[in-house]
N, C-alpha and C positions, 0 to 999 in steps of 0.2 A: 504494500500500500504506500508507494513512494511519492505519489503525485503532489501531495501537500505537506510532505515531511520537511521539517526544519529542525535544527538542533534544539530549539526551545520547546519543541513538541514531542520529542522522542519518548519521554516517559508516558505522556498521555496516549500516544499511539500504541505503546506496548500494553497499557491497561485496557485500551479498547480491544486490541486483539485477544487478550486473555479472556475478556468477557465474551467475545464472539466464539472463541474456542470452547468455553464452558457451555454455551448454548448449543453449539454444534454437537458436542458430546452428549448432551441431554437428549438430542434428537437422533442419536445413533450415527453421527458423522464424525469421522476421525480427522482432526486438524493438527498441523505441525505445532510443536511447542513454541516456536519462535517465528517471527516474520522473516522472510527472505529480504535482505537489505542490500544485496549486491547481485551482480550478474547481468546478463543480457535480457532486457525486458521482453523482447519478442520471444525468446526461448522460454521465459517464465510463463508468458501468456498462453503459449501453445503446448505447454507440458501436459502430457496425458493424465498426470495425477494432480493437476492444479485444483486446489480447493477454493481459493478466493484470491482475486487480484483486482486492481483498479486499472483501467485503461482509458484512453482518450477516444472521443467519438470518431476522429479521422482514421486511426488505425483500425478501429472496429469496422467501419464501413469499407475500408480499402482491402483488408486482408483477413480480419478475424471473424467476421459475422457467420461464416460457415464452418469455423473451427472451434468455436466456444459457445457456451450458453450465456445469455444475459441472466444475471441474478436480480439486479435492481439498480436504481440510481440514487445515490445519496442526495438529500435535499439540504442545501445550505441557506435556504431562505434569502436568496438574492433579490434585492429590490428590483422591481420591474420585470420579474421572471416568474413563470408558473413553477409549481413544485417540481424540483429535479432539473430545472433548466438553469442555464447560466449565460453570461455574456462577457465581452471583453471591454476593459477600460482602454480607451485610446489615449496613450500617455505621451506628453511632450514636455519640454522644459517650461518651467513657470515663466521665464523671461521671454519665451517665444511669443511674439505678438500676433501670430497668425490665428484666425478665429474660425476658419472653415477648412474642412478636410481637403477640399479641392485645391487649396493653396499648397498642399504637400505633394503635388504631383512629381516634383523633382527631388523629393526628400529621400534620405537614407532610412530604410525600414530595418530596425533590429528585430529579429525573430528567434525564438528558441530552437525550433527544429522544423523541418519541412513536412512532418506528419502530425503537426499540432493543429487542432481545430482552433483553439483560442488565439494562438500566436501567429499562425500562418494562414490557414484557410479563411478565418474570419477577416484577416487583414485584406486579402485580395477580394473577397466577396463585398466587403464594406467599401473599399476604394472603387470598385466597379460601379457601385451606385452613385459615386461622386464623379464618375466619368473618366477615370484614369486607372492605370495599373502601375504599381511600384516597379521601377526599373533598377533601382539601386538598393541592394539588400546586404545585411550583415547577419550571418548565422552565429548565435552566441552560445547555444547549448542549454540555456535555461531562461525562464522568465526573469529571475533575479539578475542575471547577467545582462539581459536586454534593458532592464531598468537602469543599470549602471552605465550601459553604453550610451543611453540617451542623456543621462546626467553628465557624463564625461565628454559629451559632444562627439563621440564616435559615430553616433546615429542621431536622427532627428525625431523619430517617432517609433512607438512600439505598441503592440496590442497585447494586453496582459489579462489573463484569466481573472475573473472577478474575485474568486476566493483567494487566489495568490495575492491580488492587489490588497485585499483586506489585511492579509498577514503582513505584507510589506508596510502598510500604514501603521501596523502595530509594532513592528520590530526593526524596521530599516530606516536609518537616519537620512538616506538619500531622498526621502519623500519630500523634504522641504524645497528641493530644487525642481520639483515636477508638478504638473497639474494634469487633470483629465480634460481632454478636449471634448469628447463625447463618448457614447457607448454604442456597441454593436447590437444587432438584432439577436435576441436570445435563441439558443439552440439547446438540444438535450445535453445534460451535464455528463461528467465522466463516469461511465457505468462500472459497476462491479461485475465481474465475469467469473465463470468456472468452466471446467472441462466438460466435454460432451457427455462423458460417462457419469457426471455428478448429478445429484438430485438438487436442482436449482431452487425448487420450492422450499425444501427444508433449509437450505442455506439462506434464502431470503428471510425466512422466519427467524432464524438465529441472529442474523445481522440486525434486523428490525428491532428485536427484543434488546439486543446489546446497546443499540443507540438509545432506546427508551430508558435504559438503566444507567446511562452515563451520569456521573456526578455533575452538578451545576458547573463546577470548575472546569472539568474536562470538556463538557459541552461547549462552554465559552471558548476554550482553547482551540478545539477542533472545528468549531463553527457548525457542527453537525446538528440537524434538527430531526430528520426522519429518513426512511428509505422508501422509495416509491417505484412503481413499475412504469416504464416508458417503452412502448412497443418498438421492436427492431425496425419497423418500417419508418418510424420517425427519425431514427439515426441515419438510415440509408437514404432518406429524402434530402439530407443536407448536401448542398453542392460542393464539389471539390474544385480547387483552383485549376484553371486551364494551364496546361503545361506548354 
């Protein structure tokens, strides 16, 4: 479950997983004692013995939808979004006096990776509505690095997952040099998945119960509110960037 992991949240994540594992066991599902915190994500997602992982909507629709089962989608209660949906903050420097996205047609876009819905696909979908396509890009490897690239003037603009942006607001001092220009159209959030051989309904029940049983402190830290079901067709309907 690495998508929203930060050093400040390690203990809360581990408590969350322990609760999930307990509920899985109660329902007759064996879960590993500890979270996998390293390795190739695509190999983890496609493992035949995968119990639970979180992926991004873009990898799900590009290559995973016929290799895994959807468990459910965590709801982070993002303002302006339906349950389980999220959007991206369009982040620029606070001192940048441009007020409209169309003014960034020659700007350098910082993005985390090319299979990211919030950092990459949303950027091109959103800019297309403004009548242009980003031609100058900088791949940074993470949303946090994209934020720093904009702050440090290596790039001019970045599209940052709304949950990640909340955590940056809480923990990262670079925030003072940045502002949100606007927000993208909501899309289905980052889903939990399991292997094709797993009982996704039992896993859904275990995770939903674990979220409901979070302490107030851990709920606040992890920003988790609920687990909801979003049909696969809603993920597959999101457009991919034109290559």
